[in-house]
C-alpha beads as a LAMMPS data file, in Angstrom:
LAMMPS data file: protein, C-alpha beads

464 atoms
463 bonds

1 atom types
1 bond types

-500.0 500.0 xlo xhi
-500.0 500.0 ylo yhi
-500.0 500.0 zlo zhi

Masses

1 110.0

Atoms # bond

1 1 1 -0.072 0.129 0.215
2 1 1 1.183 3.826 -1.135
3 1 1 -0.465 7.129 0.157
4 1 1 0.692 10.066 -1.837
5 1 1 0.677 13.956 -1.023
6 1 1 -0.869 16.083 -3.730
7 1 1 -1.350 19.037 -1.842
8 1 1 -1.383 20.331 1.591
9 1 1 2.014 19.591 1.620
10 1 1 4.358 21.948 3.637
11 1 1 1.402 24.309 2.915
12 1 1 -1.866 24.905 4.362
13 1 1 -4.163 24.858 1.405
14 1 1 -4.939 22.516 -1.630
15 1 1 -5.523 19.145 0.274
16 1 1 -5.056 16.003 -1.295
17 1 1 -3.656 12.384 -0.623
18 1 1 -3.810 9.408 -2.550
19 1 1 -3.847 6.007 -1.327
20 1 1 -3.329 3.030 -3.784
21 1 1 -3.720 -0.546 -2.422
22 1 1 -1.434 -3.686 -3.424
23 1 1 -5.388 -4.602 -5.760
24 1 1 -4.412 -0.824 -7.376
25 1 1 -7.141 0.480 -5.910
26 1 1 -7.064 4.581 -6.003
27 1 1 -8.798 6.261 -2.539
28 1 1 -8.626 9.823 -2.533
29 1 1 -8.749 11.422 1.008
30 1 1 -10.126 15.054 -0.019
31 1 1 -10.018 17.303 -2.821
32 1 1 -9.016 21.117 -2.425
33 1 1 -8.250 24.029 -4.406
34 1 1 -5.112 25.308 -4.050
35 1 1 -5.563 29.018 -2.663
36 1 1 -3.443 32.431 -2.691
37 1 1 -1.953 34.427 -4.862
38 1 1 0.323 32.225 -7.547
39 1 1 -1.655 28.674 -7.264
40 1 1 -4.021 29.316 -10.924
41 1 1 -1.342 26.936 -12.467
42 1 1 -1.367 24.053 -9.123
43 1 1 -5.132 24.732 -9.667
44 1 1 -4.689 22.712 -13.353
45 1 1 -2.608 19.875 -13.122
46 1 1 -3.720 17.396 -10.081
47 1 1 -0.790 15.079 -10.138
48 1 1 -2.212 12.753 -10.792
49 1 1 -4.968 11.445 -13.077
50 1 1 -8.361 11.582 -12.046
51 1 1 -9.930 8.509 -14.470
52 1 1 -7.558 6.217 -12.629
53 1 1 -8.988 7.246 -8.791
54 1 1 -11.728 4.811 -7.462
55 1 1 -13.030 6.833 -4.207
56 1 1 -12.866 9.348 -2.559
57 1 1 -13.781 10.560 0.670
58 1 1 -14.053 14.101 1.948
59 1 1 -13.318 14.884 5.411
60 1 1 -15.188 18.228 6.081
61 1 1 -16.815 21.115 3.251
62 1 1 -14.215 23.651 3.252
63 1 1 -13.077 24.734 -0.782
64 1 1 -8.865 23.770 0.646
65 1 1 -10.773 20.780 0.941
66 1 1 -13.021 19.760 -2.118
67 1 1 -12.835 22.658 -4.435
68 1 1 -11.883 20.954 -6.837
69 1 1 -14.023 18.180 -6.388
70 1 1 -15.999 19.019 -9.558
71 1 1 -12.546 19.801 -11.643
72 1 1 -11.996 16.188 -10.613
73 1 1 -15.019 14.769 -12.296
74 1 1 -14.687 17.226 -15.153
75 1 1 -11.566 15.667 -16.072
76 1 1 -13.278 12.182 -15.931
77 1 1 -13.588 11.133 -12.303
78 1 1 -16.487 8.673 -12.229
79 1 1 -16.386 6.727 -9.004
80 1 1 -18.544 7.448 -5.523
81 1 1 -17.554 10.279 -3.431
82 1 1 -18.236 9.994 0.002
83 1 1 -18.980 12.959 3.253
84 1 1 -21.330 12.917 5.918
85 1 1 -25.104 14.669 5.483
86 1 1 -23.981 17.736 6.695
87 1 1 -20.813 17.870 4.338
88 1 1 -22.743 17.151 1.276
89 1 1 -25.560 20.041 2.487
90 1 1 -22.440 22.679 2.732
91 1 1 -20.926 21.253 -0.650
92 1 1 -24.275 21.854 -2.210
93 1 1 -23.790 25.510 -1.420
94 1 1 -20.115 25.712 -1.359
95 1 1 -18.735 24.426 -4.589
96 1 1 -21.470 26.158 -6.710
97 1 1 -20.491 29.636 -5.291
98 1 1 -16.933 28.148 -5.996
99 1 1 -17.643 27.773 -9.436
100 1 1 -19.285 31.203 -9.622
101 1 1 -16.208 32.828 -8.853
102 1 1 -13.484 30.275 -9.959
103 1 1 -15.611 32.076 -13.520
104 1 1 -15.264 35.539 -12.433
105 1 1 -11.583 35.444 -11.284
106 1 1 -10.321 33.823 -14.454
107 1 1 -12.146 36.063 -16.455
108 1 1 -10.154 39.085 -14.928
109 1 1 -6.893 36.670 -14.231
110 1 1 -7.463 35.839 -18.405
111 1 1 -8.104 39.791 -19.133
112 1 1 -3.827 40.966 -17.304
113 1 1 -2.509 37.639 -19.907
114 1 1 -3.960 38.257 -23.014
115 1 1 -3.107 42.060 -22.242
116 1 1 0.614 40.683 -21.834
117 1 1 0.480 38.900 -25.062
118 1 1 0.765 35.185 -22.831
119 1 1 -2.389 31.939 -23.367
120 1 1 -5.571 32.556 -20.952
121 1 1 -5.596 29.920 -18.914
122 1 1 -8.897 27.060 -19.250
123 1 1 -12.072 27.229 -16.437
124 1 1 -11.066 25.213 -13.379
125 1 1 -15.054 24.356 -13.010
126 1 1 -18.380 25.346 -14.340
127 1 1 -21.537 25.260 -12.234
128 1 1 -22.487 21.564 -14.842
129 1 1 -19.280 20.203 -13.022
130 1 1 -20.248 20.500 -9.427
131 1 1 -24.198 19.178 -10.633
132 1 1 -22.481 15.851 -11.658
133 1 1 -19.949 15.990 -8.578
134 1 1 -23.229 15.734 -6.710
135 1 1 -24.329 12.944 -7.834
136 1 1 -21.839 11.212 -7.069
137 1 1 -21.990 12.102 -3.347
138 1 1 -23.477 9.132 -0.997
139 1 1 -23.505 10.237 2.815
140 1 1 -22.482 8.325 5.884
141 1 1 -22.832 9.023 9.596
142 1 1 -20.622 9.787 12.105
143 1 1 -18.818 6.064 13.759
144 1 1 -21.356 3.999 10.798
145 1 1 -18.452 1.570 9.247
146 1 1 -18.570 1.769 5.378
147 1 1 -17.389 -1.027 2.650
148 1 1 -15.491 0.956 0.344
149 1 1 -14.632 -2.558 -1.465
150 1 1 -13.301 -6.069 -0.155
151 1 1 -11.004 -5.568 2.512
152 1 1 -10.751 -1.929 2.792
153 1 1 -13.308 -0.197 5.802
154 1 1 -13.961 3.240 6.348
155 1 1 -15.493 5.502 9.128
156 1 1 -15.848 8.786 10.022
157 1 1 -15.392 10.273 13.440
158 1 1 -16.479 13.861 14.309
159 1 1 -13.643 16.799 13.824
160 1 1 -15.304 19.084 15.716
161 1 1 -14.345 21.397 13.223
162 1 1 -16.925 22.115 10.994
163 1 1 -20.450 21.337 10.534
164 1 1 -20.199 17.894 8.731
165 1 1 -15.880 17.216 9.597
166 1 1 -14.557 14.423 9.899
167 1 1 -11.196 12.324 10.326
168 1 1 -11.123 8.721 8.622
169 1 1 -9.921 6.167 9.748
170 1 1 -9.427 2.886 7.196
171 1 1 -9.115 -0.247 7.635
172 1 1 -6.764 -2.664 5.177
173 1 1 -7.497 -6.498 5.008
174 1 1 -4.062 -6.818 2.442
175 1 1 -2.069 -10.202 2.687
176 1 1 -4.106 -11.573 5.467
177 1 1 -2.704 -8.896 7.335
178 1 1 -4.428 -5.803 8.739
179 1 1 -3.512 -2.133 8.642
180 1 1 -5.063 1.909 9.813
181 1 1 -4.970 4.112 9.222
182 1 1 -6.202 7.381 10.327
183 1 1 -6.938 10.882 8.543
184 1 1 -7.481 13.781 10.940
185 1 1 -8.702 16.380 8.098
186 1 1 -8.989 19.495 10.237
187 1 1 -8.943 19.487 14.323
188 1 1 -11.737 21.455 15.579
189 1 1 -11.301 23.494 19.373
190 1 1 -12.585 21.427 21.565
191 1 1 -15.942 23.626 23.502
192 1 1 -16.442 25.201 20.415
193 1 1 -19.123 27.450 20.577
194 1 1 -21.252 25.881 17.878
195 1 1 -20.078 22.080 17.139
196 1 1 -19.389 18.773 19.803
197 1 1 -15.587 18.675 20.529
198 1 1 -13.432 16.295 18.175
199 1 1 -13.522 12.690 19.339
200 1 1 -11.336 9.860 20.157
201 1 1 -10.331 7.705 17.720
202 1 1 -9.451 3.547 17.361
203 1 1 -5.499 2.879 17.127
204 1 1 -4.255 3.946 14.146
205 1 1 -0.713 1.730 12.794
206 1 1 -0.206 5.405 10.683
207 1 1 -1.999 9.006 10.972
208 1 1 -1.683 11.777 8.562
209 1 1 -2.383 14.858 10.507
210 1 1 -2.518 18.587 9.984
211 1 1 -0.889 21.390 11.576
212 1 1 -1.950 24.327 10.418
213 1 1 -0.944 25.997 14.417
214 1 1 2.238 23.269 14.711
215 1 1 3.871 26.562 17.008
216 1 1 0.535 28.704 17.889
217 1 1 -1.399 28.808 21.046
218 1 1 -4.555 30.263 21.095
219 1 1 -5.250 33.571 23.478
220 1 1 -8.126 32.197 26.419
221 1 1 -10.978 32.288 25.175
222 1 1 -12.804 33.029 27.914
223 1 1 -11.995 37.238 26.463
224 1 1 -13.441 36.757 22.660
225 1 1 -16.950 38.372 24.001
226 1 1 -15.256 41.457 25.585
227 1 1 -12.535 41.577 22.745
228 1 1 -15.213 41.641 20.283
229 1 1 -16.731 44.394 22.539
230 1 1 -14.244 46.255 22.712
231 1 1 -13.500 46.726 19.021
232 1 1 -17.199 47.534 17.996
233 1 1 -17.234 50.473 20.539
234 1 1 -14.798 51.696 19.474
235 1 1 -14.768 51.448 15.790
236 1 1 -18.553 52.241 15.758
237 1 1 -18.925 54.376 18.984
238 1 1 -15.747 55.763 19.774
239 1 1 -14.730 56.201 15.485
240 1 1 -18.179 56.616 14.333
241 1 1 -17.017 54.025 11.817
242 1 1 -16.882 50.349 9.560
243 1 1 -15.935 46.973 11.009
244 1 1 -15.352 44.999 8.199
245 1 1 -15.255 41.391 9.527
246 1 1 -13.769 38.975 6.492
247 1 1 -15.388 35.532 7.514
248 1 1 -15.752 31.748 5.859
249 1 1 -19.330 32.205 5.513
250 1 1 -19.523 28.403 7.050
251 1 1 -18.819 28.084 11.263
252 1 1 -16.625 31.234 11.721
253 1 1 -19.711 34.038 10.252
254 1 1 -22.864 31.756 12.373
255 1 1 -19.890 31.806 15.284
256 1 1 -19.397 35.763 15.211
257 1 1 -23.297 35.816 14.734
258 1 1 -24.368 34.297 17.885
259 1 1 -20.935 36.092 19.982
260 1 1 -23.358 39.419 18.967
261 1 1 -26.838 37.405 19.262
262 1 1 -25.322 37.067 22.983
263 1 1 -23.624 40.474 23.374
264 1 1 -27.991 41.678 22.468
265 1 1 -29.586 39.619 24.769
266 1 1 -27.273 40.937 27.343
267 1 1 -28.154 44.416 26.396
268 1 1 -24.486 45.206 26.116
269 1 1 -24.304 45.521 22.056
270 1 1 -24.655 49.085 21.179
271 1 1 -27.708 49.742 18.832
272 1 1 -26.091 49.380 15.743
273 1 1 -26.761 47.773 12.536
274 1 1 -24.942 44.531 11.647
275 1 1 -24.809 42.549 8.096
276 1 1 -24.096 39.301 6.954
277 1 1 -23.349 40.369 3.393
278 1 1 -23.002 37.394 1.611
279 1 1 -25.363 35.013 -0.183
280 1 1 -23.126 31.459 0.618
281 1 1 -23.172 32.895 3.732
282 1 1 -26.813 33.522 4.454
283 1 1 -26.998 29.500 2.387
284 1 1 -24.830 28.307 4.591
285 1 1 -26.595 29.477 8.293
286 1 1 -30.111 28.323 6.999
287 1 1 -28.044 24.808 6.290
288 1 1 -26.260 25.162 10.242
289 1 1 -29.778 25.554 11.780
290 1 1 -30.851 22.070 9.164
291 1 1 -28.493 20.231 10.959
292 1 1 -28.258 20.983 14.474
293 1 1 -28.084 17.802 15.197
294 1 1 -24.172 18.708 15.017
295 1 1 -24.088 21.413 18.308
296 1 1 -22.456 20.499 21.360
297 1 1 -24.675 20.841 24.576
298 1 1 -24.305 24.722 25.369
299 1 1 -26.013 26.172 21.970
300 1 1 -29.407 23.954 22.114
301 1 1 -29.967 25.086 25.571
302 1 1 -29.369 28.741 24.339
303 1 1 -31.389 28.447 21.430
304 1 1 -34.392 26.230 23.139
305 1 1 -34.302 29.747 26.170
306 1 1 -33.555 32.893 23.204
307 1 1 -34.939 30.546 20.389
308 1 1 -32.697 31.244 17.125
309 1 1 -28.757 31.539 18.079
310 1 1 -27.972 33.219 13.978
311 1 1 -31.018 36.257 14.167
312 1 1 -30.807 39.466 17.056
313 1 1 -32.257 42.995 16.922
314 1 1 -30.505 45.201 13.999
315 1 1 -28.755 42.088 12.210
316 1 1 -29.825 42.159 8.198
317 1 1 -28.564 38.751 5.565
318 1 1 -28.143 41.001 2.822
319 1 1 -28.631 38.564 -0.626
320 1 1 -28.956 41.137 -3.346
321 1 1 -26.152 42.832 -4.480
322 1 1 -27.789 46.442 -4.998
323 1 1 -28.186 46.697 -1.392
324 1 1 -24.650 45.326 -1.182
325 1 1 -22.741 48.418 -3.034
326 1 1 -25.411 50.384 -1.585
327 1 1 -23.508 49.733 2.175
328 1 1 -20.269 51.281 0.389
329 1 1 -22.076 54.424 -0.307
330 1 1 -23.799 54.705 3.207
331 1 1 -21.873 56.644 6.158
332 1 1 -23.897 54.980 8.837
333 1 1 -21.462 53.539 11.549
334 1 1 -22.037 48.979 11.240
335 1 1 -20.566 45.994 11.395
336 1 1 -20.063 43.956 8.735
337 1 1 -19.818 40.250 8.062
338 1 1 -18.952 39.250 4.587
339 1 1 -16.916 36.553 3.474
340 1 1 -13.974 34.830 2.195
341 1 1 -12.259 34.641 5.394
342 1 1 -9.263 35.390 3.779
343 1 1 -10.115 38.718 2.094
344 1 1 -9.333 36.567 -1.139
345 1 1 -12.660 36.905 -2.884
346 1 1 -15.901 37.946 -2.400
347 1 1 -18.176 40.976 -1.355
348 1 1 -15.630 41.514 1.624
349 1 1 -12.851 42.428 -1.327
350 1 1 -14.717 45.493 -2.434
351 1 1 -15.830 46.710 1.501
352 1 1 -12.194 46.817 2.037
353 1 1 -11.123 48.381 -1.083
354 1 1 -14.138 50.696 -0.443
355 1 1 -12.779 51.470 3.306
356 1 1 -9.113 50.662 4.108
357 1 1 -8.553 54.221 3.224
358 1 1 -10.479 55.974 6.127
359 1 1 -9.327 56.195 9.830
360 1 1 -12.461 55.014 11.207
361 1 1 -12.497 51.639 9.292
362 1 1 -11.562 48.862 11.433
363 1 1 -10.681 45.481 9.714
364 1 1 -10.787 42.712 11.903
365 1 1 -9.812 39.784 11.080
366 1 1 -10.688 36.347 12.916
367 1 1 -9.052 32.936 10.831
368 1 1 -6.204 31.813 9.164
369 1 1 -4.860 33.118 6.182
370 1 1 -2.439 31.693 4.079
371 1 1 1.252 33.430 2.560
372 1 1 0.514 35.438 -0.332
373 1 1 -3.946 36.242 1.039
374 1 1 -4.837 39.936 0.681
375 1 1 -5.903 39.165 4.632
376 1 1 -2.464 37.894 5.424
377 1 1 -1.121 40.952 4.190
378 1 1 -3.272 42.876 5.977
379 1 1 -2.595 41.247 8.896
380 1 1 0.946 43.113 8.095
381 1 1 -0.607 45.993 9.058
382 1 1 1.269 47.230 5.738
383 1 1 1.556 51.370 4.231
384 1 1 -0.082 50.633 1.275
385 1 1 -2.175 47.472 -0.031
386 1 1 -2.819 46.237 -3.947
387 1 1 -6.547 45.732 -4.577
388 1 1 -8.078 44.522 -7.910
389 1 1 -4.833 45.693 -9.478
390 1 1 -4.445 49.159 -7.439
391 1 1 -2.390 50.693 -4.642
392 1 1 -4.255 51.817 -1.490
393 1 1 -3.299 53.631 1.154
394 1 1 -3.305 51.677 3.737
395 1 1 -5.625 54.266 6.895
396 1 1 -7.693 51.735 8.120
397 1 1 -7.210 50.567 11.428
398 1 1 -6.447 46.296 11.290
399 1 1 -7.188 43.542 14.157
400 1 1 -7.134 39.814 14.523
401 1 1 -8.363 37.954 17.349
402 1 1 -7.349 34.700 16.854
403 1 1 -10.271 33.216 19.148
404 1 1 -12.627 32.194 17.102
405 1 1 -10.436 30.445 15.089
406 1 1 -11.804 26.420 13.712
407 1 1 -7.887 24.988 13.872
408 1 1 -6.989 23.497 16.885
409 1 1 -3.547 24.876 18.752
410 1 1 -0.388 23.152 18.971
411 1 1 -1.429 21.721 22.470
412 1 1 -5.045 20.976 22.092
413 1 1 -3.927 19.153 18.802
414 1 1 -1.499 16.775 20.923
415 1 1 -3.717 16.240 23.368
416 1 1 -6.370 15.508 20.508
417 1 1 -3.746 12.309 19.431
418 1 1 -2.996 11.832 22.926
419 1 1 -5.909 8.456 22.858
420 1 1 -3.179 6.820 20.809
421 1 1 -0.178 5.280 21.609
422 1 1 2.335 6.981 20.086
423 1 1 4.579 3.608 20.463
424 1 1 2.199 1.576 18.259
425 1 1 2.261 4.714 15.401
426 1 1 4.354 3.454 12.833
427 1 1 4.356 6.878 10.782
428 1 1 3.061 9.987 11.639
429 1 1 2.814 12.284 8.175
430 1 1 2.779 16.384 9.028
431 1 1 0.349 18.417 6.417
432 1 1 -2.070 21.061 6.272
433 1 1 0.748 23.512 7.364
434 1 1 3.763 25.720 6.615
435 1 1 7.036 24.212 6.724
436 1 1 8.612 26.282 9.831
437 1 1 5.125 25.463 11.313
438 1 1 5.858 22.097 11.077
439 1 1 9.029 21.451 12.167
440 1 1 8.248 23.269 15.410
441 1 1 5.089 20.823 15.590
442 1 1 7.292 17.830 14.587
443 1 1 9.319 18.348 17.390
444 1 1 6.394 18.217 20.231
445 1 1 5.119 15.572 18.670
446 1 1 8.460 13.615 18.942
447 1 1 8.399 15.020 23.233
448 1 1 5.659 13.563 23.699
449 1 1 6.256 10.092 22.202
450 1 1 5.835 9.855 18.529
451 1 1 8.918 8.725 16.911
452 1 1 8.586 8.806 13.540
453 1 1 6.945 11.547 11.944
454 1 1 7.749 12.554 8.130
455 1 1 7.201 16.049 6.719
456 1 1 6.229 15.020 2.740
457 1 1 6.194 17.378 -0.084
458 1 1 4.175 17.330 -2.670
459 1 1 4.164 15.003 -5.038
460 1 1 6.271 12.366 -2.609
461 1 1 4.593 9.128 -1.813
462 1 1 5.493 6.467 0.401
463 1 1 5.397 2.888 1.138
464 1 1 2.871 2.215 3.972

Bonds

1 1 1 2
2 1 2 3
3 1 3 4
4 1 4 5
5 1 5 6
6 1 6 7
7 1 7 8
8 1 8 9
9 1 9 10
10 1 10 11
11 1 11 12
12 1 12 13
13 1 13 14
14 1 14 15
15 1 15 16
16 1 16 17
17 1 17 18
18 1 18 19
19 1 19 20
20 1 20 21
21 1 21 22
22 1 22 23
23 1 23 24
24 1 24 25
25 1 25 26
26 1 26 27
27 1 27 28
28 1 28 29
29 1 29 30
30 1 30 31
31 1 31 32
32 1 32 33
33 1 33 34
34 1 34 35
35 1 35 36
36 1 36 37
37 1 37 38
38 1 38 39
39 1 39 40
40 1 40 41
41 1 41 42
42 1 42 43
43 1 43 44
44 1 44 45
45 1 45 46
46 1 46 47
47 1 47 48
48 1 48 49
49 1 49 50
50 1 50 51
51 1 51 52
52 1 52 53
53 1 53 54
54 1 54 55
55 1 55 56
56 1 56 57
57 1 57 58
58 1 58 59
59 1 59 60
60 1 60 61
61 1 61 62
62 1 62 63
63 1 63 64
64 1 64 65
65 1 65 66
66 1 66 67
67 1 67 68
68 1 68 69
69 1 69 70
70 1 70 71
71 1 71 72
72 1 72 73
73 1 73 74
74 1 74 75
75 1 75 76
76 1 76 77
77 1 77 78
78 1 78 79
79 1 79 80
80 1 80 81
81 1 81 82
82 1 82 83
83 1 83 84
84 1 84 85
85 1 85 86
86 1 86 87
87 1 87 88
88 1 88 89
89 1 89 90
90 1 90 91
91 1 91 92
92 1 92 93
93 1 93 94
94 1 94 95
95 1 95 96
96 1 96 97
97 1 97 98
98 1 98 99
99 1 99 100
100 1 100 101
101 1 101 102
102 1 102 103
103 1 103 104
104 1 104 105
105 1 105 106
106 1 106 107
107 1 107 108
108 1 108 109
109 1 109 110
110 1 110 111
111 1 111 112
112 1 112 113
113 1 113 114
114 1 114 115
115 1 115 116
116 1 116 117
117 1 117 118
118 1 118 119
119 1 119 120
120 1 120 121
121 1 121 122
122 1 122 123
123 1 123 124
124 1 124 125
125 1 125 126
126 1 126 127
127 1 127 128
128 1 128 129
129 1 129 130
130 1 130 131
131 1 131 132
132 1 132 133
133 1 133 134
134 1 134 135
135 1 135 136
136 1 136 137
137 1 137 138
138 1 138 139
139 1 139 140
140 1 140 141
141 1 141 142
142 1 142 143
143 1 143 144
144 1 144 145
145 1 145 146
146 1 146 147
147 1 147 148
148 1 148 149
149 1 149 150
150 1 150 151
151 1 151 152
152 1 152 153
153 1 153 154
154 1 154 155
155 1 155 156
156 1 156 157
157 1 157 158
158 1 158 159
159 1 159 160
160 1 160 161
161 1 161 162
162 1 162 163
163 1 163 164
164 1 164 165
165 1 165 166
166 1 166 167
167 1 167 168
168 1 168 169
169 1 169 170
170 1 170 171
171 1 171 172
172 1 172 173
173 1 173 174
174 1 174 175
175 1 175 176
176 1 176 177
177 1 177 178
178 1 178 179
179 1 179 180
180 1 180 181
181 1 181 182
182 1 182 183
183 1 183 184
184 1 184 185
185 1 185 186
186 1 186 187
187 1 187 188
188 1 188 189
189 1 189 190
190 1 190 191
191 1 191 192
192 1 192 193
193 1 193 194
194 1 194 195
195 1 195 196
196 1 196 197
197 1 197 198
198 1 198 199
199 1 199 200
200 1 200 201
201 1 201 202
202 1 202 203
203 1 203 204
204 1 204 205
205 1 205 206
206 1 206 207
207 1 207 208
208 1 208 209
209 1 209 210
210 1 210 211
211 1 211 212
212 1 212 213
213 1 213 214
214 1 214 215
215 1 215 216
216 1 216 217
217 1 217 218
218 1 218 219
219 1 219 220
220 1 220 221
221 1 221 222
222 1 222 223
223 1 223 224
224 1 224 225
225 1 225 226
226 1 226 227
227 1 227 228
228 1 228 229
229 1 229 230
230 1 230 231
231 1 231 232
232 1 232 233
233 1 233 234
234 1 234 235
235 1 235 236
236 1 236 237
237 1 237 238
238 1 238 239
239 1 239 240
240 1 240 241
241 1 241 242
242 1 242 243
243 1 243 244
244 1 244 245
245 1 245 246
246 1 246 247
247 1 247 248
248 1 248 249
249 1 249 250
250 1 250 251
251 1 251 252
252 1 252 253
253 1 253 254
254 1 254 255
255 1 255 256
256 1 256 257
257 1 257 258
258 1 258 259
259 1 259 260
260 1 260 261
261 1 261 262
262 1 262 263
263 1 263 264
264 1 264 265
265 1 265 266
266 1 266 267
267 1 267 268
268 1 268 269
269 1 269 270
270 1 270 271
271 1 271 272
272 1 272 273
273 1 273 274
274 1 274 275
275 1 275 276
276 1 276 277
277 1 277 278
278 1 278 279
279 1 279 280
280 1 280 281
281 1 281 282
282 1 282 283
283 1 283 284
284 1 284 285
285 1 285 286
286 1 286 287
287 1 287 288
288 1 288 289
289 1 289 290
290 1 290 291
291 1 291 292
292 1 292 293
293 1 293 294
294 1 294 295
295 1 295 296
296 1 296 297
297 1 297 298
298 1 298 299
299 1 299 300
300 1 300 301
301 1 301 302
302 1 302 303
303 1 303 304
304 1 304 305
305 1 305 306
306 1 306 307
307 1 307 308
308 1 308 309
309 1 309 310
310 1 310 311
311 1 311 312
312 1 312 313
313 1 313 314
314 1 314 315
315 1 315 316
316 1 316 317
317 1 317 318
318 1 318 319
319 1 319 320
320 1 320 321
321 1 321 322
322 1 322 323
323 1 323 324
324 1 324 325
325 1 325 326
326 1 326 327
327 1 327 328
328 1 328 329
329 1 329 330
330 1 330 331
331 1 331 332
332 1 332 333
333 1 333 334
334 1 334 335
335 1 335 336
336 1 336 337
337 1 337 338
338 1 338 339
339 1 339 340
340 1 340 341
341 1 341 342
342 1 342 343
343 1 343 344
344 1 344 345
345 1 345 346
346 1 346 347
347 1 347 348
348 1 348 349
349 1 349 350
350 1 350 351
351 1 351 352
352 1 352 353
353 1 353 354
354 1 354 355
355 1 355 356
356 1 356 357
357 1 357 358
358 1 358 359
359 1 359 360
360 1 360 361
361 1 361 362
362 1 362 363
363 1 363 364
364 1 364 365
365 1 365 366
366 1 366 367
367 1 367 368
368 1 368 369
369 1 369 370
370 1 370 371
371 1 371 372
372 1 372 373
373 1 373 374
374 1 374 375
375 1 375 376
376 1 376 377
377 1 377 378
378 1 378 379
379 1 379 380
380 1 380 381
381 1 381 382
382 1 382 383
383 1 383 384
384 1 384 385
385 1 385 386
386 1 386 387
387 1 387 388
388 1 388 389
389 1 389 390
390 1 390 391
391 1 391 392
392 1 392 393
393 1 393 394
394 1 394 395
395 1 395 396
396 1 396 397
397 1 397 398
398 1 398 399
399 1 399 400
400 1 400 401
401 1 401 402
402 1 402 403
403 1 403 404
404 1 404 405
405 1 405 406
406 1 406 407
407 1 407 408
408 1 408 409
409 1 409 410
410 1 410 411
411 1 411 412
412 1 412 413
413 1 413 414
414 1 414 415
415 1 415 416
416 1 416 417
417 1 417 418
418 1 418 419
419 1 419 420
420 1 420 421
421 1 421 422
422 1 422 423
423 1 423 424
424 1 424 425
425 1 425 426
426 1 426 427
427 1 427 428
428 1 428 429
429 1 429 430
430 1 430 431
431 1 431 432
432 1 432 433
433 1 433 434
434 1 434 435
435 1 435 436
436 1 436 437
437 1 437 438
438 1 438 439
439 1 439 440
440 1 440 441
441 1 441 442
442 1 442 443
443 1 443 444
444 1 444 445
445 1 445 446
446 1 446 447
447 1 447 448
448 1 448 449
449 1 449 450
450 1 450 451
451 1 451 452
452 1 452 453
453 1 453 454
454 1 454 455
455 1 455 456
456 1 456 457
457 1 457 458
458 1 458 459
459 1 459 460
460 1 460 461
461 1 461 462
462 1 462 463
463 1 463 464
C-alpha cells in the first residue's frame, strides 16, 4: 500500500492525499483547491490521472478540501464520493459558489494575461461540473462503518472543526494482515461555541495529521466576547466608522453572529446595524439550522431559551448585490461580516477596497489567512495594499482575533492525538501547515512519544 501527497504538503491549502492499495485501488482523501496568490497553475494539474481514482472520501466541506471535486469529475472521475450528510449539504452551496467565483476570477486573470500576450488559462470548472459531482455523493453518518470495497472499511469520527467535519479511519486487509490509517482532516477546538468537541479515534498504524497551528497557542476563550465588544465600541461608537470582518461563510460567520447575538441578548451590544453580506453565508446559516444534531449541548440550550442563536435586533442578512453596493455608499456606523475569510474574493474584498483608506474603518481578521492572501497581507499592517490591481494607502485600523479560529492549536492537537499509544504509530505524516510550523510541531510530537514523524513534500510518496 502506498500514500502520495498531492496537496497541503508543506502548505496549508489544496488537501489531496492518494492511497493506492496492493490491488491497485486508488482512494483519494480530500480534493481541495489551492488558495492564495500564484496558485492558479497548481489547480490546473492534479499530479495524477482523475480517471484512475476509484473513490473519494471528504473530511469536510471547506474549499481547500473540496474545491477541486468538480474539476476531478470534469477530468474523468466517475467513482463514489463519501461524506457526512452535513458535508454534502454544505458542498451543494459552497461548490456552486466556488464555480461562480472561478468564472469571475478567470475573466479578470485572463484579461491581464491576454494584455501581456500570454496564453489564457482554462476554466477549472463550471456549474454543470458541480451538478455532476453532487450526483456521485453517498452520505454516511458518524461512526457508521462503510465498506469501500472488499478488504477496505472506513468510518467517520467527528472532528469538531466545521459542520459535518470528520476524521477518516480506514482499515485495510491486505495479504492476511490488517493495516489502519487515520486522516485527521482539520482538527477542531475542544469546547467550540457551536460544534461538539473532536472525539477520540481507535488506534492507528499510520496517521495523516493537520498542522496549521503547529507552533501557536490561541488566546484564552474567556476574553473573546469582551475583546469583540471593545473593537465594536472603538470603531462604531468612538470613531463612528465601519467594522469590516472577513469571515468564512460557514462556521466562522455563524460563530460571530452567535457571539453578537449573546451580546445583544445581554443588552451590551450598541444599537447599530449588523450586516451579513454574503449570499453564501445566508445559505450556510440556513444549512447550520438544518443540522442542529451537530451542535454542542450549550448552544442547543441557548436556542431553547432564546429561540434562535443566529437572529437578533438590527441583524440583517443581505443577498442582493445592489443592497451590498449600497453599504459602500452608506456613512452609518455598522458591522459588516462578509466572505471570503482570507479576503481573497467575494464581497468583503470590495468593502475593504472602498474603506481601507478611511481612518474610521477597522478591519478585524478572525481566522487563518494563507501566505500571499489579502488577509495575510493586512495582518502585517502595511502602509499600502494592492486590491484588484490598484494601490491604496492603508489608513484603516487592523485588529486580529484568533479566539474564533476553528483550528486546534498545538496543545489541542496533541491532546486530540493522546487517544493513541504513540509507540504503536508506525508513521505520522504532517500536512496542512507551513514548513516552519510543521518543524516545531514535529519536535513537540517527538516529545509526546511519536518518533517517526514525516513532513512530506508535494507529490512525495511513501510505502506503508
